[in-house]
C-alpha positions in Angstrom: 0.1 0.0 0.0 1.4 3.3 -1.2 1.3 6.0 1.4 0.6 10.1 1.1 2.3 12.7 2.1 -0.3 14.7 3.2 2.1 17.9 3.7 2.8 17.6 -0.4 -0.8 16.8 -1.2 -2.4 19.3 1.8 0.4 21.5 -1.4 -0.9 20.4 -4.5 -4.6 20.9 -3.3 -3.9 24.3 -2.6 -2.2 24.6 -5.9 -5.5 23.9 -7.5 -8.1 25.8 -5.9 -8.0 29.2 -7.7 -8.2 31.9 -5.5 -11.0 33.3 -4.4 -11.8 36.8 -5.9 -12.7 40.6 -3.2 -16.3 39.2 -3.3 -15.6 35.8 -2.3 -13.5 36.5 0.6 -16.5 39.0 1.9 -18.8 36.3 1.2 -16.8 33.8 3.2 -15.9 36.5 5.7 -19.8 36.9 6.2 -20.2 33.4 6.9 -17.7 32.4 8.9 -18.5 34.3 12.4 -18.6 31.9 15.3 -19.3 32.9 19.2 -16.4 30.7 20.0 -14.7 33.2 22.8 -11.1 30.5 23.2 -7.4 31.8 22.0 -7.2 28.6 20.3 -7.2 28.9 16.2 -5.1 32.6 16.9 -2.2 30.6 18.1 -2.5 27.8 15.6 -2.5 30.3 12.5 0.4 32.8 14.0 2.4 29.7 14.6 1.4 28.7 10.7 3.4 31.9 9.9 6.0 31.6 11.8 4.9 34.3 14.2 4.7 37.7 12.6 2.9 38.5 16.1 5.8 38.0 17.6 8.1 40.6 16.1 5.6 43.4 16.2 5.4 46.3 18.6 2.1 45.9 20.0 -0.8 48.3 21.7 -3.6 46.9 22.6 -7.3 49.2 23.6 -9.7 48.1 25.7 -13.2 49.6 27.3 -16.5 50.3 26.5 -16.5 53.2 24.6 -13.8 55.9 23.0 -11.2 52.5 21.6 -11.0 53.7 17.8 -10.8 57.1 18.5 -7.8 56.8 20.7 -6.1 54.6 18.3 -7.1 57.3 16.1 -5.1 60.1 17.9 -2.3 57.3 18.6 -2.2 57.1 15.3 -1.9 61.2 14.0 0.2 61.7 17.3 3.3 58.6 16.1 2.8 60.4 12.6 3.7 63.7 13.1 7.2 62.0 15.5 7.4 60.7 11.2 6.6 56.6 12.8 4.8 54.4 10.4 1.5 53.6 12.6 -0.7 50.2 11.8 -4.4 50.5 13.0 -7.0 47.2 13.4 -10.6 48.8 14.2 -13.3 47.1 15.0 -16.1 46.3 13.9 -16.2 47.8 10.3 -19.0 50.0 9.3 -19.5 49.6 5.6 -16.2 47.3 4.3 -14.0 45.1 5.9 -11.0 46.8 4.4 -12.0 49.5 6.6 -10.6 47.9 9.8 -6.5 48.0 8.3 -5.0 51.2 8.5 -1.3 52.3 8.0 -1.0 56.1 8.9 -4.6 56.1 8.2 -4.5 55.5 4.9 -7.0 51.6 4.7 -5.4 48.9 2.8 -6.4 48.3 -1.0 -8.9 45.4 -2.0 -5.4 43.5 -3.6 -3.8 43.5 -0.7 -6.8 42.1 1.6 -7.3 39.6 -1.1 -4.1 38.5 -1.0 -3.5 38.5 2.8 -7.3 36.7 3.2 -6.6 34.0 0.4 -3.5 32.8 2.3 -4.8 33.1 5.5 -7.6 31.3 4.8 -5.9 29.0 2.4 -3.7 27.8 5.1 -6.9 27.5 8.1 -8.2 24.5 5.7 -5.1 23.2 4.6 -4.1 22.2 8.0 -7.6 22.3 9.2 -7.8 24.9 11.7 -11.4 26.4 13.0 -10.6 30.0 12.9 -14.1 32.0 12.2 -13.6 35.4 10.4 -12.3 37.1 13.6 -9.7 35.4 13.9 -8.6 35.4 10.0 -9.4 38.9 10.3 -6.7 39.3 13.1 -4.5 37.1 11.7 -4.5 38.7 8.2 -3.7 42.4 10.5 -0.7 40.5 12.1 0.9 39.8 8.3 -0.1 43.1 6.8 1.4 45.1 9.9 4.3 42.9 9.8 4.8 43.2 5.8 4.6 46.6 6.1 7.6 46.7 9.1 5.2 49.2 10.7 7.2 50.8 13.9 3.9 50.1 16.1 0.7 47.9 15.7 -2.6 48.9 17.5 -4.9 47.0 17.7 -9.1 47.7 19.2 -10.0 44.7 21.6 -14.1 44.6 20.5 -14.8 41.9 22.5 -15.3 43.8 26.4 -16.3 41.0 28.7 -14.9 38.3 26.3 -12.1 36.6 24.4 -11.3 38.3 21.0 -8.1 36.9 19.1 -5.8 40.9 19.4 -6.0 39.6 23.8 -3.4 36.6 22.2 -1.0 38.7 21.1 2.5 39.6 23.5 1.3 42.9 24.7 4.2 46.5 24.7 1.2 48.7 25.7 -2.3 47.5 27.4 -4.9 50.4 27.3 -8.0 51.0 28.6 -10.6 54.0 28.0 -12.9 53.1 30.5 -15.6 50.0 32.1 -18.7 50.2 32.6 -21.7 48.1 33.0 -24.2 48.2 30.7 -26.8 46.2 32.6 -24.8 43.8 34.8 -22.4 45.2 37.0 -20.2 41.9 37.9 -19.3 41.6 34.0 -16.7 44.5 35.1 -14.9 41.9 36.8 -15.0 39.3 34.2 -14.2 42.6 31.3 -10.8 43.7 33.3 -9.2 39.3 33.0 -10.4 38.9 29.5 -8.2 43.0 29.2 -5.0 41.3 31.8 -4.6 38.7 29.0 -1.9 39.9 27.2 0.0 40.9 30.2 3.1 40.0 30.8 6.1 41.6 33.4 7.0 43.9 30.2 3.7 45.5 29.1 2.9 48.7 30.5 -0.6 49.1 31.6 -2.5 52.4 31.4 -6.4 53.5 31.8 -8.3 56.2 31.6 -10.9 55.3 33.8 -11.8 57.5 36.3 -13.4 55.3 38.9 -11.6 54.2 41.9 -12.6 51.6 42.3 -11.9 50.1 38.6 -8.8 51.0 39.4 -7.4 50.1 42.4 -9.0 46.4 40.4 -6.5 47.1 38.0 -4.2 48.0 39.7 -4.1 44.8 41.7 -4.4 43.0 38.3 -1.5 44.6 37.6 0.6 43.9 39.9 -0.3 40.5 40.2 0.8 40.0 36.3 4.5 42.0 37.4 3.6 44.6 34.7 4.4 48.2 34.9 1.8 50.4 36.0 2.2 53.6 33.8 -0.1 55.9 35.8 -1.6 58.4 35.8 -2.1 59.7 32.3 -0.7 63.4 32.2 -2.2 66.5 31.2 -2.9 67.2 28.0 -3.7 70.6 25.9 -7.3 70.7 25.4 -8.7 69.7 21.7 -10.6 72.6 19.6 -14.5 72.9 20.9 -16.6 71.1 21.4 -14.1 67.9 21.3 -12.0 68.4 24.3 -15.3 67.8 26.1 -16.4 64.7 23.9 -12.8 63.4 23.4 -10.5 64.8 25.8 -10.0 61.5 28.1 -9.2 59.4 24.5 -6.5 62.2 23.4 -5.1 62.2 26.9 -4.9 58.3 26.8 -3.7 59.1 23.3 -1.0 60.8 24.2 0.1 59.0 27.0 0.3 55.5 24.3 2.6 57.3 22.5 4.6 58.6 25.3 4.8 55.2 26.7 6.0 53.8 23.0 9.0 56.6 22.3 10.5 56.1 26.3 10.8 53.3 25.8 10.5 50.6 22.3 11.1 53.0 20.0 14.6 52.4 18.3 15.1 56.3 17.6 19.0 54.6 16.4 17.3 51.6 14.3 14.0 54.3 12.6 16.4 57.8 12.0 13.4 59.0 12.5 12.3 61.9 15.9 14.7 64.6 15.2 13.1 67.1 16.6 9.1 65.6 18.5 6.6 66.4 20.1 6.8 64.0 23.1 10.2 64.4 23.9 11.6 68.2 24.4 15.2 68.2 23.2 17.8 69.4 25.4 17.7 73.4 25.2 14.1 73.1 25.8 13.3 71.6 28.8 12.2 73.7 31.7 13.5 77.4 30.3 14.5 77.4 27.1 18.2 78.2 26.5 18.5 81.8 24.3 20.1 79.5 21.0 16.7 77.2 21.3 14.9 80.6 21.5 16.7 81.9 18.6 16.3 78.3 16.9 12.8 78.3 17.3 11.7 81.3 16.1 14.2 80.8 12.5 12.7 77.1 11.9 9.1 77.3 13.7 7.7 73.4 15.3 4.6 72.5 15.6 4.4 72.5 19.6 2.2 69.9 21.1 -0.1 72.2 22.3 -0.2 73.9 18.5 -0.9 69.9 17.3 -3.9 69.2 20.2 -5.8 72.1 18.8 -6.0 71.3 15.3 -6.0 67.5 15.7 -9.5 66.7 14.6 -11.1 63.1 14.3 -11.9 61.6 10.7 -13.4 58.6 11.7 -16.3 57.9 10.5 -19.9 57.6 13.1 -17.7 58.8 15.3 -20.2 61.6 16.8 -19.7 62.6 12.8 -21.6 65.9 12.1 -22.8 66.3 8.4 -23.6 69.9 8.0 -23.9 69.5 4.3 -27.1 67.6 4.2 -30.8 68.9 4.5 -31.6 68.3 7.4 -28.5 68.3 9.5 -27.9 64.9 10.1 -25.3 63.9 13.4 -24.1 60.1 13.1 -23.0 57.9 16.0 -22.8 54.2 16.6 -23.1 54.4 20.2 -23.9 51.1 21.3 -24.2 51.7 25.7 -25.0 54.1 27.8 -21.7 55.8 28.2 -21.4 56.0 24.5 -24.7 57.2 24.5 -25.0 59.9 27.0 -21.6 61.3 25.2 -23.6 61.6 22.1 -26.4 63.6 24.3 -23.2 65.6 25.5 -21.8 66.9 22.4 -25.6 67.8 20.8 -25.8 70.2 23.9 -22.3 71.7 23.2 -23.0 71.8 19.2 -26.3 73.6 20.1 -24.4 76.0 22.8 -23.1 77.4 19.6 -26.0 77.1 16.8 -29.8 76.8 16.8 -31.6 74.4 15.9 -34.8 74.9 14.1 -36.7 71.5 15.0 -34.6 68.4 16.7 -35.5 64.1 15.7 -33.5 61.5 17.0 -33.8 58.0 15.6 -32.7 55.0 17.8 -32.4 51.5 16.9 -30.6 49.0 19.0 -29.9 45.5 19.7 -32.3 43.2 21.6 -31.1 43.1 25.4 -29.1 45.5 24.8 -29.9 48.2 27.0 -31.3 48.5 30.5 -34.7 49.2 29.7 -35.3 51.6 32.6 -31.6 53.9 32.5 -32.5 54.0 28.7 -35.8 55.2 29.2 -34.3 58.1 32.1 -31.5 59.0 29.9 -34.0 59.7 26.4 -36.3 61.5 28.7 -33.2 63.5 30.0 -32.9 64.2 26.0 -36.6 65.2 25.4 -36.9 67.0 28.3 -33.6 69.2 27.5 -34.6 69.6 23.4 -38.0 69.3 23.4 -37.2 66.8 20.3 -39.2 63.6 19.1 -37.8 60.3 18.9 -38.4 57.6 16.2 -37.4 54.3 17.7 -37.4 51.0 14.6 -36.0 47.6 14.7 -33.0 47.6 12.7 -31.8 44.7 10.2 -29.5 42.2 11.8 -25.8 43.1 10.5 -23.5 40.5 9.9 -20.1 40.5 12.3 -18.9 39.9 15.6 -22.3 43.0 16.3 -24.9 40.1 14.5 -27.6 40.6 16.8 -30.9 40.1 17.0 -33.4 44.1 16.7 -35.1 45.1 20.0 -39.3 45.3 20.4 -39.2 49.2 18.7 -43.0 48.6 19.5 -42.7 47.8 23.1 -39.3 50.7 24.3 -42.0 53.5 22.0 -45.0 52.0 24.8 -42.4 51.9 27.6 -41.5 55.9 25.9 -44.9 57.5 26.2 -46.0 55.6 30.0 -42.4 57.8 30.9 -44.4 61.0 28.5 -41.6 61.2 26.0 -43.4 61.9 22.8 -42.2 58.8 20.7 -43.0 56.8 18.0 -42.2 53.5 16.7 -41.9 52.8 12.9 -41.5 49.6 10.9 -37.9 50.3 9.5 -35.3 52.8 9.5 -37.1 53.8 6.0 -39.9 54.8 7.1 -39.0 56.6 10.3 -36.0 58.8 8.2 -38.7 59.7 5.4 -41.1 61.2 8.7 -39.2 63.2 10.5 -37.3 64.2 6.8 -40.6 65.4 5.7 -41.4 67.3 9.2 -38.3 68.9 9.2 -36.6 69.6 5.8 -34.6 72.2 5.9 -31.0 72.8 7.0 -31.9 74.6 10.2 -33.5 71.8 11.6 -30.9 68.4 13.1 -31.5 64.2 12.7 -29.7 63.0 14.7 -28.9 58.9 14.4 -27.7 56.4 16.2 -27.8 53.2 18.9 -26.1 50.8 17.0 -23.5 50.4 14.2 -26.7 49.0 12.4 -28.7 52.2 12.6 -26.3 54.1 11.0 -25.4 51.4 8.3 -28.8 52.1 7.1 -28.4 56.0 6.7 -25.8 56.0 4.7 -27.0 52.7 2.5 -30.1 55.0 2.4 -28.0 57.9 1.5 -25.7 56.1 -1.5 -29.0 54.5 -3.0 -30.2 58.2 -3.0 -27.4 59.4 -4.8 -27.6 56.9 -7.8 -31.3 57.3 -8.5 
């Protein structure tokens, strides 16, 4: 009996199978999501590619809100230093490509397709039970390694369960803030997950202002023998109203950048950071010398203070104010009470400088996403302050890690009316938006669309359809 070399056979099978097209890759990813919460598959994939994750300097950002914004600001800061910075965002809004950026430029369809084919084929050949999230994370490891980034920033999307990004040995672990949606006990599960990547060489930093949370995190960091890098430093304010909205994220981003620059950046090898925002050169520390003053007048450099006053977030649907729409539109994918309150705060800050003739709120959320009592309380406060109207509508179930059933819009509208909130349930987003747009069809009115990634995505799809008519 002739024995077949399985490694040779698998290689032949790989060569015979045609590479998937971009659209076929998207279909594959759409149909391979899983609720599995272990790190076995990502470990096997990393080993299959000779451990690219171990060859990267990685920072992981966790928390219940503000993760993407923190990563975005960190990228901007380190780009200003002349570094190449990779960012892995999650989830995406419309395209999987949005998850992968280097210096704020998205991966091309060609590179995305090549990487995906490589990872998927390896998983199939080696019979690795990899979910879409495992595949995407592995693609990010390879993408950043192949492009020799100085730092790779990964967003941890699963606050209360394990995410494949937590497999990496992180140089820096950062936490924006931890707020329980419905169950206070969930916070302890979140801490256990967040601490997974910690090693004795890891630096830990958080922007959480809850003393109890900080105490628990400090104890866990010490038990791992990691470096407690607190507190975060005070920074110059962002432009109004973003200091109030994103100031904590910006402060955390600055701290991440400082930690990386001070402890992990090989300046002698990269040849970057000649004049740094983060590390002031000799002569400019404390009171500047006369020579340093003269030099700064002849060759003015951007200061950290100037950087923050000019820094803007260009991330889509993270408090995205669309001023060229009629009526005006405010988009935010807030999907927890903490994030939702931040949207309402941002609106109030906008209204101090701009008077809105009419205000409406479209909310589409997942099932069991909010504690009903707390949610209604926040909506009631918003309506009381704005005299606005509220539209509740079901959502279309999105593909991906945020795939959840829709809430009962009729039920939540009934609870709202019982709390004397002017609200109405609609059959779908299109019906809700059409009705509110007809009621406020002018450039001085505002419609806020929030509550989930899904409802924001429905607006973007409707907008694209309208543009193509």
